[in-house]
C-alpha positions in Angstrom: 4.6 398.7 143.1 4.8 395.1 143.8 5.0 392.5 141.4 2.0 390.7 139.8 0.2 393.5 139.9 -1.1 393.9 136.7 -1.1 398.3 136.3 1.6 400.3 135.2 5.1 400.7 137.4 8.5 401.7 137.4 11.2 400.5 139.1 14.5 401.1 139.8 18.2 399.5 139.9 21.7 400.4 140.2 24.0 399.5 136.9 27.4 398.7 137.0 29.1 401.8 137.2 26.3 402.9 140.0 23.6 405.1 138.3 20.2 404.2 139.0 18.5 402.8 135.6 14.9 403.4 135.9 12.4 400.5 134.4 8.9 400.9 133.1 6.9 398.0 133.2 3.0 397.4 130.5 1.1 395.4 132.1 0.3 391.7 131.9 -2.6 391.0 129.8 -5.8 390.4 132.1 -6.7 387.0 131.2 -8.7 386.0 129.1 -8.0 388.8 126.7 -6.9 388.3 123.3 -3.1 388.6 124.2 -3.3 386.4 127.5 -2.5 382.3 127.1 -4.8 380.2 128.5 -4.3 376.4 129.2 -7.5 374.0 129.8 -5.7 370.6 130.1 -4.3 371.1 125.6 -1.2 371.2 125.1 1.1 372.0 128.3 4.6 372.7 126.8 3.1 375.3 124.5 1.6 377.0 127.1 3.7 377.1 130.0 6.5 378.8 127.7 3.7 381.4 127.1 3.3 382.3 129.9 7.2 382.3 131.0 7.9 384.4 128.4 5.1 386.9 128.8 5.5 386.9 132.5 10.0 388.0 132.0 8.8 390.7 128.9 6.3 392.2 132.2 8.5 391.8 134.5 7.5 389.5 136.7 11.0 387.4 137.3 9.9 386.2 141.2 9.7 382.5 140.4 6.9 382.9 143.5 5.2 385.3 141.7 5.0 383.7 138.7 3.7 380.2 140.0 1.4 382.9 141.4 0.4 384.2 138.3 -0.2 381.9 136.8 -3.1 379.6 138.4 -4.6 382.8 137.1 -4.8 382.0 133.4 -6.5 378.5 134.0 -9.6 376.7 134.1 -10.6 376.4 137.6 -10.1 373.4 138.4 -6.4 373.5 136.9 -5.7 376.2 138.9 -6.8 375.4 142.3 -5.3 371.6 141.9 -1.1 373.4 140.8 -1.9 374.0 145.0 -1.5 371.0 145.8 1.7 369.9 143.4 5.6 369.9 145.5 6.4 373.0 142.9 4.2 374.7 144.2 4.8 375.4 147.7 8.2 375.0 147.1 7.5 378.0 144.7 9.6 375.9 143.1 9.2 377.1 138.6 11.6 373.7 137.1 9.3 371.9 139.3 6.3 372.9 139.6 6.2 373.3 135.0 7.9 369.8 134.7 4.8 368.5 137.2 2.1 370.6 134.9 3.5 369.2 131.4 3.7 365.9 132.6 0.3 365.7 134.0 -1.2 366.6 130.5 1.4 364.9 128.3 -1.6 363.1 127.1 -2.4 365.9 125.2 0.6 367.7 125.0 1.6 368.2 120.5 4.8 369.0 121.8 5.7 367.0 124.4 4.4 363.7 121.8 6.9 364.5 118.9 9.7 365.7 121.3 9.5 362.1 123.6 10.9 358.5 123.5 9.0 357.3 126.1 5.4 358.9 124.3 6.7 357.3 121.0 7.1 354.4 122.8 3.7 354.2 124.4 1.7 355.0 121.1 3.7 351.4 119.4 1.7 349.1 122.5 -1.7 349.5 121.2 -2.3 347.0 117.9 -4.3 348.5 115.2 -6.9 346.6 113.8 -6.6 346.5 109.4 -10.3 348.8 110.3 -8.9 350.6 112.6 -7.4 354.3 112.0 -4.0 352.8 110.3 -3.4 356.0 108.5 -3.2 357.7 111.7 -1.7 356.0 113.1 1.5 355.7 110.5 1.2 359.8 110.0 1.8 360.4 113.4 4.3 357.7 114.2 6.5 359.6 111.3 5.9 362.6 112.2 7.7 362.5 116.2 9.9 359.0 115.3 11.4 361.7 112.9 11.3 364.8 116.1 13.0 362.2 118.4 15.6 361.1 116.3 17.0 364.5 115.6 17.2 364.9 118.9 19.3 362.2 119.1 17.8 360.0 120.9 16.5 357.1 118.5 18.2 355.1 115.8 16.9 354.3 112.7 16.6 349.7 113.7 14.6 351.2 116.8 12.2 353.7 114.8 12.0 350.5 112.2 11.0 347.9 115.3 8.4 350.1 116.4 6.9 351.2 113.8 6.4 347.2 113.1 4.9 346.8 116.8 2.1 348.8 116.3 0.8 347.1 113.2 -1.4 344.0 112.3 0.9 340.8 112.7 -0.6 339.9 109.0 0.7 343.5 107.8 3.7 343.2 109.7 4.7 339.9 108.0 4.5 341.4 104.4 5.9 344.2 105.0 9.0 341.8 106.4 9.4 340.0 103.3 8.3 342.9 100.8 12.0 344.7 102.4 13.3 341.7 103.4 14.1 343.1 107.0 16.5 341.1 109.5 15.3 342.1 112.9 17.2 339.8 114.6 20.6 341.5 113.3 20.7 345.3 114.8 23.8 346.0 112.4 21.9 345.4 109.2 21.2 348.3 107.0 17.6 349.1 106.9 15.9 352.1 105.2 12.9 353.7 107.6 11.4 355.8 104.4 10.7 352.7 102.5 9.5 350.5 105.6 7.1 353.0 105.2 6.4 353.1 101.9 5.8 349.3 101.4 3.5 349.8 104.1 0.9 352.2 103.1 1.3 350.3 99.5 -0.4 347.2 101.4 -2.9 349.4 103.1 -4.2 350.9 100.1 -4.1 347.4 98.3 -5.7 345.9 101.2 -8.3 348.7 100.8 -8.8 348.7 97.0 -9.1 344.7 97.6 -11.7 345.3 100.4 -13.8 347.7 98.3 -14.0 345.2 95.8 -15.2 342.8 98.1 -17.8 344.8 99.7 -19.4 345.9 96.5 -19.1 342.1 95.5 -21.0 341.9 98.7 -23.6 343.7 97.8 -24.4 342.7 94.7 -25.0 339.4 96.2 -27.7 340.9 98.8 -29.0 342.1 95.6 -29.3 339.2 94.3 -30.9 337.6 97.7 -33.2 340.1 97.6 -34.5 339.7 94.9 -34.2 335.9 94.8 -37.1 335.9 98.4 -39.2 339.0 96.2 -40.2 336.5 93.6 -40.0 333.4 96.0 -42.6 335.5 98.1 -44.3 336.5 94.6 -44.7 333.2 93.3 -46.2 331.6 96.7 -48.5 334.0 96.6 -49.6 333.4 92.9 -50.3 329.4 94.2 -51.7 331.1 97.0 -54.9 332.6 95.0 -54.3 329.6 92.9 -55.5 327.4 95.4 -57.9 330.0 97.3 -59.8 330.3 93.7 -59.8 326.2 93.1 -61.9 326.2 96.7 -64.3 328.7 96.5 -65.3 327.1 92.9 -65.3 323.8 94.8 -67.2 325.8 98.1 -70.1 327.0 95.0 -70.5 323.1 93.9 -70.9 322.1 97.0 -73.4 325.2 97.6 -75.2 324.4 94.8 -75.5 320.5 95.6 -76.6 321.1 98.8 -79.6 323.6 96.9 -80.4 320.9 94.6 -80.7 318.4 97.1 -82.5 320.2 99.5 -85.3 321.2 96.7 -85.3 317.3 95.7 -86.0 315.9 99.3 -89.2 319.0 99.7 -90.1 317.3 97.1 -90.3 314.5 97.8 -91.7 315.4 101.3 -94.6 317.3 99.0 -95.5 314.2 97.9 -95.6 312.4 100.9 -97.8 315.1 102.5 -100.2 314.8 99.9 -100.0 311.0 99.4 -101.0 311.1 103.0 -104.2 313.7 103.4 -104.9 311.0 100.4 -105.0 308.3 102.9 -106.9 310.4 105.4 -109.8 310.7 103.2 -111.6 307.6 102.7 -110.2 304.4 101.4 -110.1 303.9 98.1 -113.1 303.3 95.7 -113.7 299.7 94.0 -113.5 300.5 89.6 -116.4 299.4 88.0 -116.6 296.6 85.9 -117.4 297.5 82.3 -117.9 295.0 79.4 -115.8 295.0 77.3 -116.4 293.6 73.4 -114.2 292.7 71.3 -114.4 292.0 68.0 -110.7 290.2 65.7 -110.2 289.9 62.5 -107.0 289.1 61.2 -105.7 292.9 60.3 -107.6 295.1 62.9 -108.1 294.5 66.4 -111.1 296.6 67.4 -111.9 296.8 71.1 -115.5 298.9 72.2 -115.9 299.6 75.1 -119.0 300.4 76.4 -119.3 302.9 78.9 -122.1 303.7 81.1 -123.9 307.0 79.7 -124.5 309.7 82.2 -128.2 311.2 82.4 -127.3 314.4 83.1 -125.5 314.9 79.8 -128.0 312.3 78.1 
């Protein structure tokens, strides 16, 4: 049975003594099953290593067959994209696998912790105080230690690159506290001490920031309370003013009513006088005789009135 099949098969070969050797091959697990590697753009290095080992374990050793089989263990778009690579066209497994790892290195943790160029790349993204600076320290420390262990990074470069990512103020404080001399690459440098000082300063900053934020919150609460009191006082003043206006309005209303009543009375008297004038001229008052008796102590006035014949 040809290589690349998923069914069980056997192969025969001759050993050094010209004896026939029978090899039994177990079929490769189907894509998507529990024991089969699967590639969706993450951790390319780990996927390549696992897939190649699986092929060897199942007797698939021809580079062309390995490359053709690999596309089946990837998401569709990656499987199609692989067909344009030079390694795929040339049936060159070494070139093909490196092209895949290089293309997806940003999501490849194995690549990150073993390659100096990635370590250099992450130091080019300046990190603010409020950014994820703790994550940077942890990531850089892990990757730098691996790269240095592989003999591709010295202590001075390790510290210099680490400092480049830090905010400028933090960077200067670390240099001052550790007393670093970055102009002399031969001076002794302790990376662990640099990291420890950096973390202490970060903790100190975050502690001060927390206190500052608490004070700021208290200040805002005081301002809010003060604003409420001002509104309340203003509302009280407004209520007093409205009450005074209402009181004055009532007084003016009462005064207007009184003036209207008085005006009506005056108008009524005027009308009565006018009616009397229309009845005719006033009759003359009769001149009755008056007898007056005067003595030194008493003045007596006797008025002689006419006698009404009907009452006599």
